[in-house]
DRENPA-3360 file (N, C-alpha, C; in nm, 2 decimals, always signed):
BEGIN
1 = XXXXXXXX = -0.71/-0.65/-0.49/-0.78/-0.49/-0.42/-0.91/-0.56/-0.37 ~ -0.94/-0.50/-0.28/-1.07/-0.53/-0.25/-1.13/-0.37/-0.13 ~ -1.26/-0.38/-0.16/-1.30/-0.25/-0.06/-1.29/-0.27/+0.03 ~ -1.25/-0.21/+0.18/-1.25/-0.22/+0.35/-1.33/-0.26/+0.40 ~ -1.29/-0.33/+0.53/-1.43/-0.38/+0.52/-1.55/-0.29/+0.61 ~ -1.48/-0.18/+0.70/-1.58/-0.07/+0.74/-1.61/+0.10/+0.70 ~ -1.55/+0.07/+0.51/-1.56/+0.23/+0.52/-1.56/+0.17/+0.35 ~ -1.55/+0.29/+0.28/-1.56/+0.29/+0.12/-1.42/+0.26/+0.07;
9 = XXXXXXXX = -1.31/+0.32/+0.15/-1.19/+0.34/+0.10/-1.13/+0.15/+0.08 ~ -1.04/+0.16/-0.05/-0.97/+0.06/-0.08/-0.86/-0.02/+0.00 ~ -0.82/-0.17/-0.02/-0.72/-0.23/+0.01/-0.64/-0.27/-0.04 ~ -0.53/-0.29/-0.05/-0.47/-0.32/-0.16/-0.34/-0.38/-0.11 ~ -0.31/-0.53/-0.17/-0.22/-0.58/-0.15/-0.13/-0.64/-0.22 ~ -0.02/-0.64/-0.23/+0.10/-0.67/-0.30/+0.19/-0.75/-0.19 ~ +0.27/-0.84/-0.33/+0.41/-0.89/-0.24/+0.51/-0.90/-0.36 ~ +0.63/-0.94/-0.27/+0.73/-0.93/-0.37/+0.79/-1.11/-0.39;
17 = XXXXXXXX = +0.76/-1.15/-0.51/+0.74/-1.28/-0.57/+0.88/-1.34/-0.61 ~ +1.01/-1.25/-0.64/+1.11/-1.28/-0.72/+1.23/-1.30/-0.62 ~ +1.19/-1.28/-0.48/+1.31/-1.29/-0.36/+1.40/-1.23/-0.36 ~ +1.39/-1.09/-0.40/+1.47/-0.99/-0.41/+1.48/-0.87/-0.34 ~ +1.56/-0.79/-0.32/+1.49/-0.64/-0.27/+1.44/-0.59/-0.44 ~ +1.36/-0.47/-0.41/+1.28/-0.43/-0.49/+1.21/-0.23/-0.48 ~ +1.21/-0.21/-0.55/+1.12/-0.07/-0.52/+0.99/-0.11/-0.60 ~ +0.87/-0.06/-0.63/+0.79/-0.04/-0.68/+0.68/+0.10/-0.65;
25 = XXXXXXXX = +0.64/+0.16/-0.79/+0.53/+0.25/-0.79/+0.38/+0.24/-0.79 ~ +0.37/+0.25/-0.74/+0.20/+0.25/-0.77/+0.12/+0.41/-0.76 ~ +0.04/+0.41/-0.90/-0.04/+0.53/-0.91/-0.15/+0.52/-0.89 ~ -0.22/+0.60/-0.81/-0.37/+0.58/-0.75/-0.48/+0.72/-0.79 ~ -0.49/+0.71/-0.92/-0.56/+0.79/-0.98/-0.71/+0.76/-0.88 ~ -0.78/+0.94/-0.85/-0.89/+0.90/-0.82/-0.88/+0.90/-0.63 ~ -0.77/+0.81/-0.61/-0.73/+0.80/-0.43/-0.61/+0.84/-0.39 ~ -0.58/+0.84/-0.25/-0.45/+0.92/-0.24/-0.43/+0.77/-0.13;
33 = XXXXXXXX = -0.26/+0.76/-0.15/-0.25/+0.71/-0.03/-0.22/+0.73/+0.08 ~ -0.31/+0.64/+0.20/-0.36/+0.69/+0.38/-0.23/+0.61/+0.44 ~ -0.20/+0.52/+0.41/-0.05/+0.43/+0.50/-0.07/+0.27/+0.45 ~ -0.02/+0.23/+0.49/+0.04/+0.09/+0.49/-0.02/+0.04/+0.67 ~ -0.12/-0.10/+0.61/-0.18/-0.09/+0.74/-0.15/-0.25/+0.74 ~ -0.23/-0.33/+0.87/-0.16/-0.44/+0.81/-0.33/-0.56/+0.81 ~ -0.26/-0.68/+0.86/-0.37/-0.78/+0.79/-0.53/-0.71/+0.88 ~ -0.55/-0.69/+0.98/-0.67/-0.62/+1.02/-0.72/-0.51/+0.93;
41 = XXXXXXXX = -0.66/-0.43/+0.87/-0.69/-0.34/+0.85/-0.65/-0.19/+0.95 ~ -0.54/-0.22/+1.03/-0.48/-0.06/+1.12/-0.40/-0.02/+1.06 ~ -0.38/+0.08/+1.01/-0.29/+0.18/+1.00/-0.15/+0.17/+1.07 ~ -0.04/+0.10/+0.99/+0.10/+0.12/+1.08/+0.15/+0.23/+1.02 ~ +0.28/+0.24/+1.06/+0.38/+0.32/+1.07/+0.48/+0.25/+0.97 ~ +0.52/+0.30/+0.83/+0.61/+0.23/+0.76/+0.71/+0.30/+0.70 ~ +0.84/+0.26/+0.75/+0.97/+0.36/+0.68/+0.98/+0.30/+0.50 ~ +0.89/+0.18/+0.48/+0.91/+0.17/+0.32/+0.84/+0.25/+0.23;
49 = XXXXXXXX = +0.74/+0.30/+0.32/+0.65/+0.41/+0.21/+0.67/+0.52/+0.16 ~ +0.70/+0.59/+0.09/+0.69/+0.71/+0.05/+0.60/+0.78/-0.01 ~ +0.50/+0.83/-0.01/+0.38/+0.89/-0.02/+0.41/+1.02/-0.18 ~ +0.38/+0.98/-0.28/+0.38/+1.11/-0.37/+0.24/+1.18/-0.43 ~ +0.27/+1.29/-0.48/+0.15/+1.39/-0.54/+0.03/+1.25/-0.66 ~ +0.12/+1.13/-0.68/+0.01/+1.07/-0.80/-0.02/+0.93/-0.76 ~ +0.04/+0.90/-0.60/+0.05/+0.76/-0.59/+0.17/+0.75/-0.45 ~ +0.21/+0.57/-0.47/+0.32/+0.57/-0.33/+0.43/+0.51/-0.41;
57 = XXXXXXXX = +0.59/+0.49/-0.34/+0.67/+0.40/-0.36/+0.70/+0.37/-0.25 ~ +0.69/+0.20/-0.31/+0.71/+0.13/-0.16/+0.86/+0.02/-0.21 ~ +0.98/+0.00/-0.10/+1.03/-0.06/-0.08/+0.98/-0.18/-0.01 ~ +1.06/-0.28/-0.12/+1.00/-0.47/-0.05/+1.16/-0.54/-0.08 ~ +1.11/-0.62/+0.02/+1.22/-0.68/+0.04/+1.18/-0.84/+0.04 ~ +1.26/-0.94/+0.01/+1.23/-1.07/-0.03/+1.11/-1.08/-0.01 ~ +1.00/-1.15/-0.09/+0.94/-1.21/-0.05/+0.83/-1.14/+0.06 ~ +0.86/-1.01/+0.08/+0.78/-0.94/+0.16/+0.62/-0.88/+0.11;
65 = XXXXXXXX = +0.51/-0.91/+0.20/+0.40/-0.84/+0.19/+0.34/-0.70/+0.20 ~ +0.32/-0.64/+0.16/+0.23/-0.52/+0.21/+0.10/-0.47/+0.18 ~ +0.07/-0.43/+0.26/-0.09/-0.36/+0.22/-0.11/-0.18/+0.25 ~ -0.14/-0.14/+0.16/-0.23/+0.00/+0.16/-0.35/+0.02/+0.17 ~ -0.36/+0.14/+0.24/-0.50/+0.19/+0.27/-0.53/+0.29/+0.15 ~ -0.65/+0.32/+0.11/-0.66/+0.40/+0.02/-0.73/+0.49/+0.04 ~ -0.76/+0.63/+0.03/-0.87/+0.72/+0.06/-0.93/+0.75/-0.04 ~ -1.03/+0.75/-0.10/-1.14/+0.88/-0.17/-1.05/+1.00/-0.18;
73 = X = -1.05/+1.09/-0.31/-0.95/+1.18/-0.30/-1.15/+1.29/-0.29;
% end
């Protein structure tokens, strides 16, 4: 977790370490999940992200890395 380079938003980077397919739920109290972004913090479209009222569900493939952009509510 880190502060975004050019705003007060947060960047959350996660990865799948067990070598399998899984789904994670991240709760983002006080923040809204804006999008998945790339390493340069640019928003990208991704079918792995399902935004919910309290956070997001994210599908991971083996050893996959996802980076989320979170904006303050």
